[in-house]
matplotlib code that plots the C-alpha trace (Angstrom):
import matplotlib.pyplot as plt

x = [0.0, 1.3, 0.8, 1.2, 4.2, 6.7, 8.4, 6.2, 8.3, 8.4, 9.8, 10.4, 11.5, 13.4, 14.8, 18.3, 17.3, 14.3, 10.8, 11.5, 14.4, 12.2, 9.5, 12.0, 13.3, 9.9, 9.0, 12.3, 11.5, 8.1, 9.8, 9.3, 11.9, 12.7, 14.3, 15.1, 15.8, 17.2, 18.7, 22.2, 24.1, 26.5, 23.8, 21.4, 24.1, 25.0, 21.4, 20.9, 23.9, 22.6, 19.2, 20.9, 21.5, 19.1, 18.1, 18.8, 19.5, 19.3, 19.1, 15.7, 15.5, 11.7, 12.3, 13.6, 10.7, 12.3, 13.7, 10.6, 10.2, 13.9, 13.7, 10.7, 12.5, 15.6, 13.4, 11.9, 15.2, 16.7, 13.7, 12.4, 9.0, 7.7, 6.9, 3.4, 4.1, 5.0, 5.8, 6.7, 8.6, 9.9, 12.0, 10.2, 10.9, 12.6, 10.6, 9.3, 6.5, 4.5, 6.7, 9.9, 8.9, 9.4, 8.1, 11.2, 10.8, 7.1, 8.0, 10.7, 8.4, 5.7, 8.0, 9.3, 6.0, 3.2, 4.5, 7.1, 4.3, 2.2, 5.1, 6.2, 2.7, 2.2, 5.3, 4.2, 0.6, 1.0, 2.8, 0.2, -2.7, -1.0, -0.6, -4.1, -2.7, -1.1, -0.5, 0.4, 1.2, 2.2, 3.8, 2.5, 2.2, -0.3, 0.5, -1.7, -4.7, -3.7, -1.1, 2.1, 3.5, 6.4, 5.8, 3.7, 4.7, 4.7, 1.3, -0.2, 1.1, 0.6, -3.0, -3.2, -1.7, -4.6, -7.1, -5.1, -5.0, -8.7, -9.5, -7.0, -8.3, -11.8, -10.3, -8.1, -9.8, -11.7, -8.4, -7.2, -5.0, -5.3, -4.0, -3.6, -1.7, -0.1, 0.3, 3.2, 3.2, 6.3, 8.6, 12.2, 13.9, 16.6, 13.8, 12.4, 15.8, 16.2, 12.8, 13.6, 16.8, 14.9, 12.1, 14.7, 16.4, 13.1, 11.9, 15.2, 15.4, 17.3, 16.7, 16.1, 13.6, 11.7, 11.6, 10.5, 7.7, 6.6, 6.6, 4.7, 2.0, 1.3, -1.3, 1.0, 3.6, 6.5, 7.8, 7.0, 9.6, 10.0, 9.4, 5.9, 4.9, 6.6, 4.4, 1.2, 2.6, 3.4, -0.2, -1.6, 0.6, -0.8, -3.4, -5.5, -5.8, -7.4, -10.6, -8.7, -8.6, -8.4, -7.8, -5.3, -4.3, -2.7, 0.2, 0.7, 0.0, -3.3, -1.8, -4.5, -7.6, -9.9, -12.5]
y = [0.0, 3.5, 5.7, 8.9, 10.0, 10.6, 14.0, 14.9, 16.8, 15.0, 16.1, 13.2, 14.1, 11.8, 10.0, 9.2, 5.7, 3.6, 4.2, 7.6, 6.2, 3.3, 5.8, 7.9, 4.8, 3.8, 7.3, 7.4, 4.0, 5.5, 8.3, 11.2, 13.9, 13.3, 15.6, 14.2, 15.7, 14.7, 16.4, 15.1, 16.6, 13.7, 11.0, 12.7, 13.4, 9.7, 8.6, 10.9, 9.4, 5.9, 6.7, 7.7, 10.6, 13.5, 12.9, 16.0, 16.0, 18.8, 19.4, 19.8, 19.8, 19.6, 21.1, 24.4, 26.7, 28.2, 25.0, 23.7, 26.9, 26.9, 23.3, 23.9, 27.0, 24.8, 22.2, 24.9, 26.3, 22.9, 21.5, 24.7, 24.3, 23.6, 20.0, 18.7, 15.5, 15.6, 12.5, 13.0, 10.5, 11.5, 9.7, 8.7, 10.6, 8.7, 6.0, 6.8, 6.7, 9.6, 9.8, 9.7, 12.4, 16.0, 19.3, 19.7, 16.3, 16.9, 20.2, 18.6, 15.7, 18.2, 20.2, 17.0, 15.3, 17.8, 21.3, 20.1, 18.6, 21.7, 23.9, 21.7, 21.4, 25.2, 25.7, 23.2, 24.2, 27.4, 25.5, 22.7, 25.2, 27.0, 23.6, 22.5, 19.2, 17.8, 14.7, 14.8, 11.6, 11.5, 8.3, 7.8, 4.6, 2.0, 3.5, 6.4, 4.1, 1.6, 3.1, 1.0, 0.7, 3.0, 5.2, 7.8, 11.0, 9.2, 7.6, 10.9, 13.2, 10.8, 10.4, 14.2, 14.1, 11.9, 14.5, 17.1, 15.1, 14.5, 18.1, 19.4, 16.9, 18.6, 22.0, 21.2, 18.3, 20.4, 22.0, 18.6, 18.1, 15.0, 14.4, 11.0, 9.1, 5.7, 3.7, 1.2, -1.7, -3.6, -2.9, -3.8, -0.5, 0.8, 2.3, -1.2, -2.5, 0.2, -0.6, -4.3, -3.7, -1.6, -4.2, -7.0, -5.3, -4.7, -8.3, -10.0, -11.5, -10.8, -8.6, -11.7, -13.0, -9.8, -9.7, -13.3, -12.6, -9.6, -11.6, -14.5, -12.1, -10.5, -12.2, -12.5, -14.2, -11.9, -8.3, -6.1, -4.7, -1.0, -1.5, -2.8, 0.4, 2.4, 0.8, 1.9, 5.4, 5.5, 4.5, 7.3, 9.7, 8.4, 9.7, 6.6, 7.6, 10.9, 9.9, 8.7, 11.6, 12.1, 8.4, 6.7, 3.5, 0.7, -1.3, -3.6, -7.2, -7.1, -6.1, -3.6, -5.2, -2.2, -2.1]
z = [0.0, -0.9, 2.2, 0.1, 2.2, -0.6, -0.2, 2.8, 5.3, 8.7, 12.1, 14.5, 18.0, 20.4, 17.4, 18.4, 19.5, 20.4, 19.2, 17.7, 15.7, 14.5, 13.4, 11.5, 9.7, 8.6, 7.3, 5.4, 3.8, 2.8, 1.0, 3.4, 3.9, 7.5, 10.1, 13.5, 16.8, 20.2, 23.3, 22.6, 19.6, 19.1, 19.4, 17.0, 14.4, 14.5, 14.2, 11.2, 9.5, 10.3, 8.7, 5.4, 3.0, 3.2, 6.9, 8.9, 12.7, 15.1, 18.9, 20.5, 24.3, 25.1, 28.5, 26.9, 26.0, 22.9, 21.4, 19.6, 17.6, 16.7, 15.6, 13.3, 11.9, 11.2, 9.4, 7.3, 6.3, 5.6, 3.6, 2.1, 3.8, 7.3, 8.4, 7.8, 9.8, 13.4, 15.3, 19.0, 21.0, 24.4, 26.8, 30.0, 33.2, 36.0, 37.6, 41.1, 43.6, 45.1, 48.2, 46.1, 43.6, 44.6, 43.0, 40.9, 39.4, 38.7, 37.0, 34.8, 33.8, 32.9, 30.8, 29.0, 28.4, 28.4, 27.8, 25.3, 23.2, 23.4, 22.4, 19.5, 18.1, 18.5, 16.4, 13.7, 13.3, 11.3, 8.5, 8.6, 8.4, 5.4, 3.7, 4.4, 5.6, 8.7, 10.8, 14.5, 16.3, 19.9, 21.3, 24.8, 26.7, 27.9, 31.3, 30.3, 30.4, 33.0, 35.3, 35.8, 39.3, 39.9, 36.9, 38.6, 36.7, 33.3, 33.9, 35.1, 32.4, 29.4, 30.5, 30.3, 26.8, 25.7, 26.8, 25.0, 21.8, 21.7, 22.4, 19.8, 17.2, 17.5, 16.8, 13.8, 12.1, 9.6, 8.5, 7.1, 10.2, 12.4, 15.9, 17.4, 20.1, 19.9, 23.1, 23.1, 25.5, 26.5, 23.6, 23.2, 23.9, 26.2, 28.4, 28.9, 29.8, 32.4, 33.9, 33.9, 35.8, 38.4, 38.8, 39.0, 41.9, 43.7, 43.2, 43.8, 40.4, 37.1, 34.1, 32.0, 34.5, 34.4, 30.6, 30.4, 32.8, 30.8, 27.6, 29.2, 30.5, 27.1, 25.0, 22.0, 24.2, 23.5, 23.8, 20.8, 18.4, 17.8, 14.0, 14.8, 16.6, 13.8, 11.2, 13.1, 13.3, 9.6, 8.8, 11.0, 9.0, 5.7, 3.4, 4.1, 7.8, 7.2, 9.1, 12.1, 14.5, 18.2, 19.1, 21.4, 19.6, 21.7, 20.0, 22.9, 21.8, 23.7, 27.1, 27.9, 29.5, 29.2, 26.5]

ax = plt.figure().add_subplot(projection="3d")
ax.plot(x, y, z, "-o")
ax.set_aspect("equal")
plt.show()
């Protein structure tokens, strides 16, 4: 199926590794002109090189209020037009409980997950409005729908993102712009390895034991791969997905039990 993404300009955040990088790879393979961002200059430059010729990499720290606007200006200067596809992947804030999370950690997590998304979308929307076309996809987590123990700030703020996406979708849908969220479940990324190490220490077991337990508890019997989530993101960015707007799509192997 041709997703109609050839020569579309796409901005993918958090793309130095993990889910963001996988999404950038899939969009490149679909013919989009991809610009990627991350908070570390060396890592994002290496990731852009890995993705191939024509992929641009620049620094975007979502906790810095002026960075999103500067990143969109950079994409516009590099590609000759602003992005009409925005895929936002953000690293999760540190794991923690209510008692272990102070005000400063709440503020940083809010800047990273919620304010960072609002600022980046605000920077992208004028170009999408002018083009009469846009796709916004936020990568959240199944923790937004069924909170995961020890991921208090992530569970709270990503749930807020879902409310934001649905409300925003109602405002911009008639302009030819859609906004959706994708909820990964347990997916083979560095973030999952970090969490597995934490849970292994708490439970007196090993990383491998935790990963095996997570896989066994998932209906498909395994941990998902980043490319599988990226395929769903690419479809939501496609011409064929024009009527899908304001949803939170789980890509979790059936992990969520809610209807």
